[in-house]
N, C-alpha and C positions, 0 to 999 in steps of 0.2 A: 504494500500500500504506500503510495507516494505522498499522500496528504494533500495533494492538489486536486482541485475540482475545476471543471470546465465552466468558466464564467464568460464565455464568448458573448452572450447576450448583454451582460452587464457592461463589458468593455465597449461594445458597439453603442449602447445607450449613453454611456458616459462620453464617448468621443462625439457622438451626434449632438448631445447637449452642449458640450464645449464649443463645437463649431457654430451652432446656432447662436450661442451667446456672443461669440466673436463677431459673427455677421450682423447681429443686431446692433452692435456698438460701432460698426463702420458706417460712416456717413457717405452719401453719394458723392459729395464734393471730394472726399478723399480718394474715392475710386477713380473719378475723372482725372484728378491731379496725378495719381499714380500712373494711369494709362498714358497721359500726355508726357510725363517725365520718362517713361519707358520708351515711347516713340522718339523723343528727342535724343535719348541715350543711344538708341539703335542707329539713328541717322548720323550722329556724330561718330560713332564707332565705325560705321560703314565708310564714311567720308575719310576718316583717318586711314583706314585700310587701303582705300583706293589711292590716296595720296602717297602713302609709303610704297605701294606697288609701283606707282608711276616713277617715284624717285629711284627705286631699285633698278627699274628698266633703264633709266637714264644713265646711271652709273655703270651698269653692265654694258650698255652699248658704247660708252666712252672707253671702257677698259678693253673691249674687243676691237675697237676701231683703231687703236694706236699701234 
């Protein structure tokens, strides 16, 4: 006998209650703000990636051209 019992239902109920409490306390303005900041972050990240890729190609073409 291991002394443990299966409380899968209790764990699921506790997790669901916790998530519902968290969602109830999040305001719609916060969600919109988070989405906008995520979009700006993704755009900046992609722009930096393309800029660095362009710079790397410039240096590679200069080093192979000499």
